[in-house]
Legacy VTK file of the C-alpha trace (Angstrom):
# vtk DataFile Version 3.0
C-alpha trace
ASCII
DATASET POLYDATA
POINTS 65 float
-83.008 38.327 -8.324
-79.413 39.554 -8.299
-80.569 43.110 -7.659
-82.612 41.896 -4.698
-79.625 40.053 -3.202
-77.398 43.074 -3.768
-79.940 45.347 -2.109
-80.192 43.012 0.886
-76.399 43.084 1.313
-76.468 46.876 1.311
-79.371 47.048 3.778
-77.609 44.582 6.084
-74.377 46.590 5.899
-76.247 49.798 6.743
-77.916 48.096 9.699
-74.661 46.683 11.051
-72.950 50.058 10.622
-75.750 51.739 12.555
-75.332 49.233 15.380
-71.535 49.365 15.377
-71.059 53.151 15.377
-71.975 53.625 19.052
-69.711 50.725 19.977
-66.553 52.533 18.892
-67.410 55.870 20.464
-64.740 57.146 22.885
-66.914 56.391 25.922
-67.784 52.843 24.786
-66.371 49.987 26.809
-66.392 46.648 25.007
-65.141 43.299 26.119
-62.694 41.549 23.812
-65.464 39.151 22.749
-67.817 42.025 21.926
-65.144 43.815 19.915
-64.287 40.642 18.007
-67.960 39.979 17.258
-68.370 43.558 16.021
-65.265 43.286 13.850
-66.383 39.977 12.324
-69.870 41.234 11.445
-68.442 44.424 9.962
-65.898 42.473 7.904
-68.635 40.138 6.622
-70.733 43.094 5.496
-67.770 44.832 3.892
-66.892 41.664 2.013
-70.474 41.298 0.766
-70.656 44.907 -0.419
-67.259 44.650 -2.152
-68.485 41.527 -3.954
-71.636 43.384 -5.036
-69.542 46.230 -6.417
-67.185 43.865 -8.253
-70.013 41.860 -9.797
-71.789 45.041 -10.822
-68.552 46.309 -12.389
-68.077 43.035 -14.262
-71.611 43.226 -15.659
-71.005 46.808 -16.738
-67.598 45.962 -18.199
-65.725 48.311 -15.866
-63.991 45.792 -13.583
-60.281 46.416 -13.050
-58.330 43.150 -12.975
LINES 1 66
65 0 1 2 3 4 5 6 7 8 9 10 11 12 13 14 15 16 17 18 19 20 21 22 23 24 25 26 27 28 29 30 31 32 33 34 35 36 37 38 39 40 41 42 43 44 45 46 47 48 49 50 51 52 53 54 55 56 57 58 59 60 61 62 63 64
């Protein structure tokens, strides 16, 4: 089950990254609300993926604390 949750976090992060990339292109024009929404979703995904990596490291005995 943990592997499935981890995989879903990674898939979600890849999806958000694919949607966000065009939004920070030089020609993109975002409102402040759009930029904040993009930043929040990206931060959520980054946090999830960092947690996956930490938990995986703890299970493998390689976590640095």
